[in-house]
ROMARLUM-651918 format. One record per residue (C-alpha): residue number from 1; residue in one letter; y, x, z. Coordinates in pm, whole numbers, m for minus. Example, Ala and Ser with C-alpha at 12.3 -4.5 7.8 and 13.67 -1.06 7.14 Angstrom:
REM ROMARLUM-651918
lopa->1 | vogu->a | py->m450 | px->1230 | pz->780 $
lopa->2 | vogu->s | py->m106 | px->1367 | pz->714 $
This chain:
REM ROMARLUM-651918
lopa->1 | vogu->m | py->m2 | px->m3 | pz->1 $
lopa->2 | vogu->s | py->340 | px->130 | pz->m88 $
lopa->3 | vogu->s | py->609 | px->181 | pz->175 $
lopa->4 | vogu->p | py->934 | px->m22 | pz->160 $
lopa->5 | vogu->a | py->1110 | px->287 | pz->26 $
lopa->6 | vogu->e | py->864 | px->304 | pz->m265 $
lopa->7 | vogu->t | py->902 | px->m63 | pz->m364 $
lopa->8 | vogu->v | py->1066 | px->m101 | pz->m705 $
lopa->9 | vogu->q | py->1364 | px->m334 | pz->m687 $
lopa->10 | vogu->p | py->1450 | px->m566 | pz->m974 $
lopa->11 | vogu->e | py->1750 | px->m451 | pz->m1181 $
lopa->12 | vogu->d | py->2069 | px->m640 | pz->m1108 $
lopa->13 | vogu->p | py->2186 | px->m779 | pz->m1451 $
lopa->14 | vogu->a | py->2555 | px->m752 | pz->m1350 $
lopa->15 | vogu->r | py->2518 | px->m388 | pz->m1253 $
lopa->16 | vogu->a | py->2311 | px->m314 | pz->m1565 $
lopa->17 | vogu->a | py->2573 | px->m458 | pz->m1805 $
lopa->18 | vogu->p | py->2782 | px->m193 | pz->m1974 $
lopa->19 | vogu->t | py->3150 | px->m179 | pz->m1873 $
lopa->20 | vogu->t | py->3270 | px->m106 | pz->m2225 $
lopa->21 | vogu->t | py->3182 | px->m219 | pz->m2573 $
lopa->22 | vogu->s | py->3028 | px->9 | pz->m2837 $
lopa->23 | vogu->y | py->3265 | px->m112 | pz->m3107 $
lopa->24 | vogu->d | py->3471 | px->193 | pz->m3213 $
lopa->25 | vogu->g | py->3772 | px->5 | pz->m3358 $
lopa->26 | vogu->l | py->4028 | px->m225 | pz->m3195 $
lopa->27 | vogu->r | py->3877 | px->m540 | pz->m3046 $
lopa->28 | vogu->i | py->4080 | px->m833 | pz->m2906 $
lopa->29 | vogu->r | py->3914 | px->m1122 | pz->m2723 $
lopa->30 | vogu->n | py->4069 | px->m1449 | pz->m2599 $
lopa->31 | vogu->l | py->4411 | px->m1289 | pz->m2589 $
lopa->32 | vogu->h | py->4687 | px->m1516 | pz->m2461 $
lopa->33 | vogu->k | py->5054 | px->m1454 | pz->m2391 $
lopa->34 | vogu->s | py->5291 | px->m1708 | pz->m2242 $
lopa->35 | vogu->f | py->5657 | px->m1682 | pz->m2170 $
lopa->36 | vogu->g | py->5712 | px->m1965 | pz->m1926 $
lopa->37 | vogu->s | py->5601 | px->m2279 | pz->m2109 $
lopa->38 | vogu->f | py->5612 | px->m2109 | pz->m2450 $
lopa->39 | vogu->h | py->5275 | px->m1990 | pz->m2580 $
lopa->40 | vogu->a | py->5351 | px->m1691 | pz->m2807 $
lopa->41 | vogu->v | py->4983 | px->m1602 | pz->m2870 $
lopa->42 | vogu->t | py->4694 | px->m1834 | pz->m2809 $
lopa->43 | vogu->d | py->4323 | px->m1730 | pz->m2760 $
lopa->44 | vogu->l | py->4340 | px->m1462 | pz->m3024 $
lopa->45 | vogu->d | py->4015 | px->m1296 | pz->m3134 $
lopa->46 | vogu->l | py->4044 | px->m997 | pz->m3365 $
lopa->47 | vogu->d | py->3834 | px->m697 | pz->m3480 $
lopa->48 | vogu->v | py->4009 | px->m418 | pz->m3660 $
lopa->49 | vogu->p | py->3758 | px->m159 | pz->m3795 $
lopa->50 | vogu->r | py->3832 | px->204 | pz->m3734 $
lopa->51 | vogu->g | py->4007 | px->374 | pz->m4024 $
lopa->52 | vogu->s | py->4130 | px->50 | pz->m4185 $
lopa->53 | vogu->f | py->4477 | px->m54 | pz->m4284 $
lopa->54 | vogu->f | py->4527 | px->m393 | pz->m4120 $
lopa->55 | vogu->a | py->4830 | px->m621 | pz->m4152 $
lopa->56 | vogu->l | py->4949 | px->m900 | pz->m3929 $
lopa->57 | vogu->l | py->5157 | px->m1120 | pz->m4156 $
lopa->58 | vogu->g | py->5365 | px->m1421 | pz->m4058 $
lopa->59 | vogu->p | py->5711 | px->m1568 | pz->m4012 $
lopa->60 | vogu->s | py->5949 | px->m1484 | pz->m3724 $
lopa->61 | vogu->g | py->5819 | px->m1623 | pz->m3398 $
lopa->62 | vogu->c | py->5454 | px->m1649 | pz->m3503 $
lopa->63 | vogu->g | py->5331 | px->m1406 | pz->m3240 $
lopa->64 | vogu->k | py->5260 | px->m1099 | pz->m3456 $
lopa->65 | vogu->t | py->5506 | px->m866 | pz->m3283 $
lopa->66 | vogu->t | py->5397 | px->m991 | pz->m2938 $
lopa->67 | vogu->t | py->5037 | px->m908 | pz->m3029 $
lopa->68 | vogu->l | py->5142 | px->m559 | pz->m3141 $
lopa->69 | vogu->r | py->5337 | px->m505 | pz->m2818 $
lopa->70 | vogu->m | py->5033 | px->m606 | pz->m2609 $
lopa->71 | vogu->v | py->4821 | px->m346 | pz->m2799 $
lopa->72 | vogu->a | py->5090 | px->m85 | pz->m2739 $
lopa->73 | vogu->g | py->5114 | px->m176 | pz->m2366 $
lopa->74 | vogu->l | py->5474 | px->m294 | pz->m2390 $
lopa->75 | vogu->e | py->5374 | px->m649 | pz->m2298 $
lopa->76 | vogu->t | py->5112 | px->m754 | pz->m2041 $
lopa->77 | vogu->p | py->4867 | px->m1028 | pz->m2162 $
lopa->78 | vogu->t | py->4857 | px->m1349 | pz->m1969 $
lopa->79 | vogu->s | py->4480 | px->m1341 | pz->m2018 $
lopa->80 | vogu->g | py->4219 | px->m1184 | pz->m2245 $
lopa->81 | vogu->t | py->4100 | px->m829 | pz->m2316 $
lopa->82 | vogu->i | py->4191 | px->m543 | pz->m2553 $
lopa->83 | vogu->t | py->3944 | px->m261 | pz->m2614 $
lopa->84 | vogu->l | py->3995 | px->48 | pz->m2827 $
lopa->85 | vogu->a | py->3722 | px->295 | pz->m2922 $
lopa->86 | vogu->g | py->3501 | px->134 | pz->m2659 $
lopa->87 | vogu->q | py->3747 | px->157 | pz->m2369 $
lopa->88 | vogu->d | py->3923 | px->m136 | pz->m2201 $
lopa->89 | vogu->i | py->4297 | px->m73 | pz->m2234 $
lopa->90 | vogu->t | py->4417 | px->m428 | pz->m2144 $
lopa->91 | vogu->h | py->4619 | px->m306 | pz->m1842 $
lopa->92 | vogu->a | py->4647 | px->62 | pz->m1917 $
lopa->93 | vogu->k | py->4998 | px->218 | pz->m1907 $
lopa->94 | vogu->p | py->5149 | px->274 | pz->m2257 $
lopa->95 | vogu->y | py->5139 | px->647 | pz->m2221 $
lopa->96 | vogu->r | py->4768 | px->642 | pz->m2138 $
lopa->97 | vogu->r | py->4673 | px->464 | pz->m2453 $
lopa->98 | vogu->p | py->4565 | px->651 | pz->m2765 $
lopa->99 | vogu->v | py->4829 | px->454 | pz->m2960 $
lopa->100 | vogu->n | py->5160 | px->542 | pz->m3122 $
lopa->101 | vogu->t | py->5423 | px->305 | pz->m3260 $
lopa->102 | vogu->v | py->5665 | px->339 | pz->m3554 $
lopa->103 | vogu->f | py->5961 | px->108 | pz->m3530 $
lopa->104 | vogu->q | py->6210 | px->m19 | pz->m3790 $
lopa->105 | vogu->s | py->6487 | px->174 | pz->m3616 $
lopa->106 | vogu->y | py->6308 | px->516 | pz->m3661 $
lopa->107 | vogu->a | py->6415 | px->617 | pz->m3298 $
lopa->108 | vogu->l | py->6465 | px->983 | pz->m3395 $
lopa->109 | vogu->f | py->6640 | px->1234 | pz->m3171 $
lopa->110 | vogu->p | py->6976 | px->1297 | pz->m3344 $
lopa->111 | vogu->h | py->7036 | px->1633 | pz->m3168 $
lopa->112 | vogu->l | py->6707 | px->1781 | pz->m3287 $
lopa->113 | vogu->d | py->6618 | px->1894 | pz->m3635 $
lopa->114 | vogu->i | py->6330 | px->1743 | pz->m3830 $
lopa->115 | vogu->f | py->6088 | px->2015 | pz->m3726 $
lopa->116 | vogu->e | py->6158 | px->1968 | pz->m3356 $
lopa->117 | vogu->n | py->6151 | px->1585 | pz->m3384 $
lopa->118 | vogu->v | py->5794 | px->1614 | pz->m3522 $
lopa->119 | vogu->a | py->5698 | px->1878 | pz->m3270 $
lopa->120 | vogu->f | py->5835 | px->1684 | pz->m2966 $
lopa->121 | vogu->g | py->5505 | px->1523 | pz->m2857 $
lopa->122 | vogu->l | py->5310 | px->1843 | pz->m2893 $
lopa->123 | vogu->r | py->5560 | px->2046 | pz->m2692 $
lopa->124 | vogu->r | py->5572 | px->1780 | pz->m2422 $
lopa->125 | vogu->r | py->5194 | px->1802 | pz->m2380 $
lopa->126 | vogu->k | py->5205 | px->2182 | pz->m2409 $
lopa->127 | vogu->t | py->4964 | px->2177 | pz->m2706 $
lopa->128 | vogu->g | py->4887 | px->2499 | pz->m2880 $
lopa->129 | vogu->n | py->4941 | px->2596 | pz->m3243 $
lopa->130 | vogu->v | py->5251 | px->2378 | pz->m3274 $
lopa->131 | vogu->e | py->5406 | px->2563 | pz->m3572 $
lopa->132 | vogu->a | py->5100 | px->2519 | pz->m3796 $
lopa->133 | vogu->k | py->5045 | px->2152 | pz->m3699 $
lopa->134 | vogu->v | py->5406 | px->2058 | pz->m3763 $
lopa->135 | vogu->k | py->5403 | px->2248 | pz->m4096 $
lopa->136 | vogu->d | py->5087 | px->2059 | pz->m4206 $
lopa->137 | vogu->m | py->5241 | px->1725 | pz->m4102 $
lopa->138 | vogu->l | py->5570 | px->1788 | pz->m4289 $
lopa->139 | vogu->e | py->5364 | px->1876 | pz->m4595 $
lopa->140 | vogu->l | py->5170 | px->1549 | pz->m4560 $
lopa->141 | vogu->v | py->5494 | px->1347 | pz->m4565 $
lopa->142 | vogu->e | py->5651 | px->1577 | pz->m4823 $
lopa->143 | vogu->l | py->5943 | px->1698 | pz->m4613 $
lopa->144 | vogu->e | py->5877 | px->2069 | pz->m4583 $
lopa->145 | vogu->a | py->6212 | px->2150 | pz->m4742 $
lopa->146 | vogu->q | py->6396 | px->1928 | pz->m4490 $
lopa->147 | vogu->a | py->6255 | px->2091 | pz->m4179 $
lopa->148 | vogu->r | py->6583 | px->2229 | pz->m4041 $
lopa->149 | vogu->k | py->6805 | px->1936 | pz->m4122 $
lopa->150 | vogu->r | py->6917 | px->1678 | pz->m3867 $
lopa->151 | vogu->p | py->6812 | px->1311 | pz->m3905 $
lopa->152 | vogu->a | py->7169 | px->1212 | pz->m4009 $
lopa->153 | vogu->q | py->7138 | px->1435 | pz->m4316 $
lopa->154 | vogu->l | py->6840 | px->1242 | pz->m4447 $
lopa->155 | vogu->s | py->6805 | px->913 | pz->m4633 $
lopa->156 | vogu->g | py->6652 | px->606 | pz->m4468 $
lopa->157 | vogu->g | py->6322 | px->663 | pz->m4649 $
lopa->158 | vogu->q | py->6311 | px->1027 | pz->m4542 $
lopa->159 | vogu->q | py->6390 | px->932 | pz->m4181 $
lopa->160 | vogu->q | py->6100 | px->685 | pz->m4185 $
lopa->161 | vogu->r | py->5871 | px->960 | pz->m4308 $
lopa->162 | vogu->v | py->5980 | px->1175 | pz->m4012 $
lopa->163 | vogu->a | py->5905 | px->889 | pz->m3773 $
lopa->164 | vogu->l | py->5560 | px->861 | pz->m3928 $
lopa->165 | vogu->a | py->5495 | px->1234 | pz->m3900 $
lopa->166 | vogu->r | py->5606 | px->1237 | pz->m3534 $
lopa->167 | vogu->a | py->5361 | px->956 | pz->m3455 $
lopa->168 | vogu->l | py->5069 | px->1092 | pz->m3658 $
lopa->169 | vogu->i | py->5086 | px->1446 | pz->m3519 $
lopa->170 | vogu->n | py->4964 | px->1307 | pz->m3187 $
lopa->171 | vogu->e | py->4641 | px->1195 | pz->m3355 $
lopa->172 | vogu->p | py->4631 | px->846 | pz->m3211 $
lopa->173 | vogu->e | py->4330 | px->616 | pz->m3249 $
lopa->174 | vogu->v | py->4570 | px->354 | pz->m3383 $
lopa->175 | vogu->l | py->4910 | px->373 | pz->m3542 $
lopa->176 | vogu->l | py->5119 | px->54 | pz->m3494 $
lopa->177 | vogu->l | py->5389 | px->m13 | pz->m3756 $
lopa->178 | vogu->d | py->5644 | px->m271 | pz->m3643 $
lopa->179 | vogu->e | py->5835 | px->m389 | pz->m3954 $
lopa->180 | vogu->p | py->5887 | px->m21 | pz->m4045 $
lopa->181 | vogu->l | py->6042 | px->m83 | pz->m4384 $
lopa->182 | vogu->g | py->6279 | px->m360 | pz->m4288 $
lopa->183 | vogu->a | py->6594 | px->m144 | pz->m4290 $
lopa->184 | vogu->l | py->6532 | px->m11 | pz->m4644 $
lopa->185 | vogu->d | py->6659 | px->m150 | pz->m4970 $
lopa->186 | vogu->l | py->6416 | px->m323 | pz->m5206 $
lopa->187 | vogu->k | py->6351 | px->m32 | pz->m5443 $
lopa->188 | vogu->l | py->6298 | px->223 | pz->m5159 $
lopa->189 | vogu->r | py->6089 | px->m26 | pz->m4969 $
lopa->190 | vogu->r | py->5843 | px->m64 | pz->m5259 $
lopa->191 | vogu->s | py->5811 | px->317 | pz->m5306 $
lopa->192 | vogu->m | py->5750 | px->360 | pz->m4930 $
lopa->193 | vogu->q | py->5478 | px->96 | pz->m4935 $
lopa->194 | vogu->i | py->5281 | px->316 | pz->m5176 $
lopa->195 | vogu->e | py->5368 | px->627 | pz->m4975 $
lopa->196 | vogu->i | py->5250 | px->487 | pz->m4638 $
lopa->197 | vogu->k | py->4923 | px->368 | pz->m4797 $
lopa->198 | vogu->r | py->4867 | px->718 | pz->m4945 $
lopa->199 | vogu->i | py->4928 | px->873 | pz->m4603 $
lopa->200 | vogu->q | py->4688 | px->632 | pz->m4430 $
lopa->201 | vogu->t | py->4418 | px->699 | pz->m4681 $
lopa->202 | vogu->e | py->4467 | px->1076 | pz->m4649 $
lopa->203 | vogu->v | py->4461 | px->1089 | pz->m4265 $
lopa->204 | vogu->g | py->4194 | px->818 | pz->m4224 $
lopa->205 | vogu->l | py->4348 | px->665 | pz->m3910 $
lopa->206 | vogu->t | py->4369 | px->295 | pz->m3822 $
lopa->207 | vogu->f | py->4705 | px->149 | pz->m3915 $
lopa->208 | vogu->i | py->4811 | px->m193 | pz->m3793 $
lopa->209 | vogu->h | py->5118 | px->m316 | pz->m3974 $
lopa->210 | vogu->v | py->5332 | px->m609 | pz->m3865 $
lopa->211 | vogu->t | py->5545 | px->m769 | pz->m4134 $
lopa->212 | vogu->h | py->5690 | px->m1096 | pz->m4255 $
lopa->213 | vogu->d | py->5691 | px->m963 | pz->m4618 $
lopa->214 | vogu->q | py->5401 | px->m1104 | pz->m4813 $
lopa->215 | vogu->e | py->5422 | px->m847 | pz->m5094 $
lopa->216 | vogu->e | py->5433 | px->m566 | pz->m4839 $
lopa->217 | vogu->a | py->5114 | px->m685 | pz->m4665 $
lopa->218 | vogu->m | py->4922 | px->m740 | pz->m4990 $
lopa->219 | vogu->t | py->5034 | px->m403 | pz->m5134 $
lopa->220 | vogu->m | py->4936 | px->m190 | pz->m4831 $
lopa->221 | vogu->a | py->4657 | px->m360 | pz->m4632 $
lopa->222 | vogu->d | py->4282 | px->m372 | pz->m4675 $
lopa->223 | vogu->t | py->4270 | px->m681 | pz->m4455 $
lopa->224 | vogu->v | py->4553 | px->m931 | pz->m4379 $
lopa->225 | vogu->a | py->4564 | px->m1179 | pz->m4091 $
lopa->226 | vogu->v | py->4811 | px->m1465 | pz->m4155 $
lopa->227 | vogu->m | py->4956 | px->m1580 | pz->m3822 $
lopa->228 | vogu->n | py->5129 | px->m1908 | pz->m3751 $
lopa->229 | vogu->a | py->5243 | px->m2045 | pz->m3414 $
lopa->230 | vogu->g | py->5045 | px->m1796 | pz->m3211 $
lopa->231 | vogu->v | py->4708 | px->m1829 | pz->m3393 $
lopa->232 | vogu->i | py->4549 | px->m1671 | pz->m3699 $
lopa->233 | vogu->e | py->4540 | px->m1929 | pz->m3982 $
lopa->234 | vogu->q | py->4316 | px->m1717 | pz->m4208 $
lopa->235 | vogu->m | py->4207 | px->m1355 | pz->m4234 $
lopa->236 | vogu->g | py->4060 | px->m1162 | pz->m4532 $
lopa->237 | vogu->t | py->4144 | px->m931 | pz->m4818 $
lopa->238 | vogu->p | py->4473 | px->m993 | pz->m4997 $
lopa->239 | vogu->a | py->4282 | px->m1129 | pz->m5298 $
lopa->240 | vogu->e | py->4071 | px->m1367 | pz->m5084 $
lopa->241 | vogu->l | py->4374 | px->m1511 | pz->m4910 $
lopa->242 | vogu->y | py->4574 | px->m1554 | pz->m5230 $
lopa->243 | vogu->e | py->4303 | px->m1690 | pz->m5451 $
lopa->244 | vogu->n | py->4134 | px->m1918 | pz->m5194 $
lopa->245 | vogu->p | py->4372 | px->m2022 | pz->m4914 $
lopa->246 | vogu->e | py->4212 | px->m2244 | pz->m4648 $
lopa->247 | vogu->s | py->4529 | px->m2419 | pz->m4531 $
lopa->248 | vogu->t | py->4860 | px->m2544 | pz->m4673 $
lopa->249 | vogu->f | py->5043 | px->m2290 | pz->m4457 $
lopa->250 | vogu->v | py->4858 | px->m1998 | pz->m4621 $
lopa->251 | vogu->a | py->4887 | px->m2152 | pz->m4966 $
lopa->252 | vogu->n | py->5264 | px->m2189 | pz->m4931 $
lopa->253 | vogu->f | py->5348 | px->m1879 | pz->m4728 $
lopa->254 | vogu->l | py->5144 | px->m1629 | pz->m4936 $
lopa->255 | vogu->g | py->5299 | px->m1675 | pz->m5279 $
lopa->256 | vogu->q | py->5369 | px->m2017 | pz->m5425 $
lopa->257 | vogu->s | py->5138 | px->m2306 | pz->m5486 $
lopa->258 | vogu->n | py->5140 | px->m2640 | pz->m5657 $
lopa->259 | vogu->l | py->4987 | px->m2893 | pz->m5417 $
lopa->260 | vogu->v | py->4906 | px->m3228 | pz->m5573 $
lopa->261 | vogu->e | py->4760 | px->m3526 | pz->m5393 $
lopa->262 | vogu->g | py->4412 | px->m3635 | pz->m5497 $
lopa->263 | vogu->t | py->4106 | px->m3830 | pz->m5377 $
lopa->264 | vogu->v | py->3756 | px->m3690 | pz->m5369 $
lopa->265 | vogu->t | py->3523 | px->m3897 | pz->m5585 $
lopa->266 | vogu->g | py->3195 | px->m3709 | pz->m5533 $
lopa->267 | vogu->t | py->3010 | px->m3377 | pz->m5507 $
lopa->268 | vogu->s | py->2747 | px->m3256 | pz->m5750 $
lopa->269 | vogu->g | py->2589 | px->m2919 | pz->m5699 $
lopa->270 | vogu->d | py->2862 | px->m2662 | pz->m5665 $
lopa->271 | vogu->v | py->3141 | px->m2879 | pz->m5793 $
lopa->272 | vogu->v | py->3362 | px->m3128 | pz->m5609 $
lopa->273 | vogu->s | py->3516 | px->m3401 | pz->m5830 $
lopa->274 | vogu->v | py->3863 | px->m3525 | pz->m5748 $
lopa->275 | vogu->d | py->4079 | px->m3801 | pz->m5892 $
lopa->276 | vogu->m | py->4437 | px->m3669 | pz->m5941 $
lopa->277 | vogu->h | py->4663 | px->m3962 | pz->m6019 $
lopa->278 | vogu->g | py->4405 | px->m4106 | pz->m6261 $
lopa->279 | vogu->i | py->4303 | px->m3772 | pz->m6405 $
lopa->280 | vogu->g | py->3960 | px->m3627 | pz->m6310 $
lopa->281 | vogu->v | py->3962 | px->m3262 | pz->m6203 $
lopa->282 | vogu->s | py->3693 | px->m3030 | pz->m6073 $
lopa->283 | vogu->i | py->3705 | px->m2789 | pz->m5781 $
lopa->284 | vogu->p | py->3438 | px->m2520 | pz->m5710 $
lopa->285 | vogu->a | py->3258 | px->m2623 | pz->m5387 $
lopa->286 | vogu->h | py->3334 | px->m2287 | pz->m5216 $
lopa->287 | vogu->r | py->3708 | px->m2349 | pz->m5279 $
lopa->288 | vogu->a | py->3701 | px->m2711 | pz->m5149 $
lopa->289 | vogu->h | py->3796 | px->m2712 | pz->m4786 $
lopa->290 | vogu->t | py->3756 | px->m3085 | pz->m4753 $
lopa->291 | vogu->r | py->3479 | px->m3296 | pz->m4908 $
lopa->292 | vogu->e | py->3585 | px->m3657 | pz->m4857 $
lopa->293 | vogu->g | py->3890 | px->m3881 | pz->m4867 $
lopa->294 | vogu->k | py->4225 | px->m3753 | pz->m4975 $
lopa->295 | vogu->g | py->4313 | px->m3387 | pz->m5024 $
lopa->296 | vogu->w | py->4571 | px->m3151 | pz->m5170 $
lopa->297 | vogu->i | py->4466 | px->m3000 | pz->m5502 $
lopa->298 | vogu->g | py->4610 | px->m2651 | pz->m5519 $
lopa->299 | vogu->i | py->4684 | px->m2437 | pz->m5823 $
lopa->300 | vogu->r | py->4899 | px->m2121 | pz->m5842 $
lopa->301 | vogu->p | py->5187 | px->m2145 | pz->m6095 $
lopa->302 | vogu->e | py->5071 | px->m1840 | pz->m6296 $
lopa->303 | vogu->k | py->4732 | px->m2005 | pz->m6341 $
lopa->304 | vogu->v | py->4884 | px->m2311 | pz->m6515 $
lopa->305 | vogu->l | py->4908 | px->m2298 | pz->m6897 $
lopa->306 | vogu->i | py->5181 | px->m2484 | pz->m7080 $
lopa->307 | vogu->g | py->5190 | px->m2612 | pz->m7439 $
lopa->308 | vogu->e | py->5350 | px->m2871 | pz->m7656 $
lopa->309 | vogu->a | py->5198 | px->m3220 | pz->m7656 $
lopa->310 | vogu->g | py->4858 | px->m3215 | pz->m7830 $
lopa->311 | vogu->a | py->4826 | px->m2837 | pz->m7827 $
lopa->312 | vogu->q | py->4487 | px->m2671 | pz->m7785 $
lopa->313 | vogu->l | py->4523 | px->m2479 | pz->m7454 $
lopa->314 | vogu->d | py->4270 | px->m2218 | pz->m7346 $
lopa->315 | vogu->a | py->4175 | px->m2384 | pz->m7023 $
lopa->316 | vogu->p | py->3891 | px->m2625 | pz->m7093 $
lopa->317 | vogu->g | py->3827 | px->m2906 | pz->m6849 $
lopa->318 | vogu->e | py->4166 | px->m2981 | pz->m6693 $
lopa->319 | vogu->t | py->4431 | px->m3117 | pz->m6928 $
lopa->320 | vogu->i | py->4727 | px->m3303 | pz->m6785 $
lopa->321 | vogu->p | py->4943 | px->m3471 | pz->m7045 $
lopa->322 | vogu->g | py->5285 | px->m3636 | pz->m7017 $
lopa->323 | vogu->g | py->5496 | px->m3355 | pz->m6874 $
lopa->324 | vogu->i | py->5872 | px->m3314 | pz->m6934 $
lopa->325 | vogu->v | py->6035 | px->m2975 | pz->m6881 $
lopa->326 | vogu->t | py->6315 | px->m3013 | pz->m6626 $
lopa->327 | vogu->d | py->6410 | px->m2647 | pz->m6558 $
lopa->328 | vogu->v | py->6371 | px->m2313 | pz->m6737 $
lopa->329 | vogu->s | py->6432 | px->m1969 | pz->m6573 $
lopa->330 | vogu->f | py->6385 | px->m1657 | pz->m6786 $
lopa->331 | vogu->i | py->6329 | px->m1357 | pz->m6559 $
lopa->332 | vogu->g | py->6213 | px->m1099 | pz->m6810 $
lopa->333 | vogu->v | py->5843 | px->m1049 | pz->m6744 $
lopa->334 | vogu->s | py->5784 | px->m1425 | pz->m6732 $
lopa->335 | vogu->t | py->5951 | px->m1760 | pz->m6785 $
lopa->336 | vogu->q | py->5936 | px->m2002 | pz->m6495 $
lopa->337 | vogu->y | py->5925 | px->m2375 | pz->m6562 $
lopa->338 | vogu->l | py->5953 | px->m2689 | pz->m6365 $
lopa->339 | vogu->v | py->5763 | px->m2968 | pz->m6534 $
lopa->340 | vogu->k | py->5796 | px->m3330 | pz->m6418 $
lopa->341 | vogu->m | py->5463 | px->m3511 | pz->m6434 $
lopa->342 | vogu->p | py->5406 | px->m3882 | pz->m6497 $
lopa->343 | vogu->w | py->5359 | px->m3949 | pz->m6125 $
lopa->344 | vogu->g | py->5703 | px->m3802 | pz->m6044 $
lopa->345 | vogu->q | py->5610 | px->m3459 | pz->m5907 $
lopa->346 | vogu->e | py->5745 | px->m3137 | pz->m6045 $
lopa->347 | vogu->i | py->5483 | px->m2866 | pz->m6119 $
lopa->348 | vogu->q | py->5577 | px->m2494 | pz->m6128 $
lopa->349 | vogu->v | py->5451 | px->m2293 | pz->m6423 $
lopa->350 | vogu->f | py->5495 | px->m1914 | pz->m6467 $
lopa->351 | vogu->a | py->5431 | px->m1821 | pz->m6828 $
lopa->352 | vogu->q | py->5404 | px->m1450 | pz->m6907 $
lopa->353 | vogu->n | py->5638 | px->m1338 | pz->m7185 $
lopa->354 | vogu->t | py->5385 | px->m1180 | pz->m7425 $
lopa->355 | vogu->g | py->5583 | px->m1289 | pz->m7736 $
lopa->356 | vogu->r | py->5290 | px->m1501 | pz->m7856 $
lopa->357 | vogu->d | py->5402 | px->m1836 | pz->m7718 $
lopa->358 | vogu->q | py->5723 | px->m2029 | pz->m7763 $
lopa->359 | vogu->i | py->5974 | px->m2064 | pz->m7482 $
lopa->360 | vogu->f | py->6034 | px->m2437 | pz->m7406 $
lopa->361 | vogu->r | py->6368 | px->m2590 | pz->m7323 $
lopa->362 | vogu->s | py->6465 | px->m2856 | pz->m7073 $
lopa->363 | vogu->g | py->6371 | px->m3199 | pz->m7205 $
lopa->364 | vogu->d | py->6070 | px->m3083 | pz->m7410 $
lopa->365 | vogu->s | py->5750 | px->m3284 | pz->m7390 $
lopa->366 | vogu->v | py->5457 | px->m3064 | pz->m7282 $
lopa->367 | vogu->e | py->5112 | px->m3084 | pz->m7144 $
lopa->368 | vogu->l | py->4955 | px->m2854 | pz->m6881 $
lopa->369 | vogu->s | py->4609 | px->m2715 | pz->m6829 $
lopa->370 | vogu->w | py->4415 | px->m2484 | pz->m6598 $
lopa->371 | vogu->r | py->4067 | px->m2358 | pz->m6562 $
lopa->372 | vogu->p | py->3871 | px->m2536 | pz->m6284 $
lopa->373 | vogu->q | py->3767 | px->m2211 | pz->m6116 $
lopa->374 | vogu->y | py->4128 | px->m2136 | pz->m6022 $
lopa->375 | vogu->a | py->4191 | px->m2458 | pz->m5827 $
lopa->376 | vogu->f | py->4131 | px->m2516 | pz->m5458 $
lopa->377 | vogu->l | py->4126 | px->m2828 | pz->m5233 $
lopa->378 | vogu->l | py->4288 | px->m2853 | pz->m4886 $
lopa->379 | vogu->d | py->4269 | px->m3105 | pz->m4606 $
lopa->380 | vogu->h | py->4523 | px->m3391 | pz->m4664 $
lopa->381 | vogu->a | py->4590 | px->m3405 | pz->m4289 $
lopa->382 | vogu->q | py->4777 | px->m3075 | pz->m4318 $
lopa->383 | vogu->d | py->5152 | px->m3069 | pz->m4377 $
lopa->384 | vogu->v | py->5206 | px->m3016 | pz->m4755 $
lopa->385 | vogu->r | py->5529 | px->m2826 | pz->m4680 $
lopa->386 | vogu->a | py->5382 | px->m2599 | pz->m4408 $
lopa->387 | vogu->g | py->5475 | px->m2239 | pz->m4469 $
lopa->388 | vogu->a | py->5712 | px->m2304 | pz->m4759 $
lopa->389 | vogu->e | py->6037 | px->m2282 | pz->m4559 $
lopa->390 | vogu->e | py->5918 | px->m1977 | pz->m4369 $
lopa->391 | vogu->a | py->5822 | px->m1798 | pz->m4694 $
lopa->392 | vogu->s | py->6165 | px->m1864 | pz->m4845 $
């Protein structure tokens, strides 16, 4: 018989459970942040894979910046958890997190030259080999020739590159970008989008980018989460979100959409049939986010073809006659039309100016067409205007 000391005790499940997760990226679970009675972020769940370029996209007040500040440690969550590289950082001090933030304001030290701005974090931590590391980082952001200039002597785009270099040289697990291009003019902003993506690809770090600019998010990010009123409406690749939105908010906020009321008449195989003001249209089943009753038929303006009445349009299956052109805007690469349909709604059409097709004038009679595979169907209970005002 064994003595009491030799008796094997059953393992306590609570003690046996690991204290951290094995996920090596950023993981957010049930994250909530309230300011008094206002819920800025509500029960947010999010996984950001290590080494990815992730964007939080949404209008002002949607909760994206609050989420970023909680990851950075600048705001304390009301509830929920944040883990990074397997470690719980929910309540860790900002300086104890392997995270750096780049702000719109650059926040450079005006009395230090560019070299010393970039070296600041290394010198503070008394890291060795500072000269070589700073030289490599300035080479990465293509500012070697500006090393001994002061921030005031650089352009806005160059200052933003210095801010990036200063954050990246600390080798954080995650780099947070809070509207970093908002202070730049349009042309410079577009060139910096490409530049930041190049840098992220080269260094291989996780970038989380907060922005209200749809084009910026789609140009730079591998994955985009569209936020609205403290929750994520939809998450996916830029192409997935644009081509197959799951809500009227995403359809209107990410680009422009024609949303036309219709009634589901049946489902056969992988096609949902819908009556659109007396015209039968088809929706691929995987793009139909409601299967009964009324819905919003969605089609992007550039997917709509326009032709004179009776013309043979290359979009078999969906021909909508009886349109009258009410507005024409020539913008060089394309001509944008508004076409009033027999039921009174105006449909947007973006026609590429290839030189093959005529340009219509206001008052012309036309018909429209689109390929069924480009249409989507949304829940009629959703606000048809959701996201449109925020996008504009």
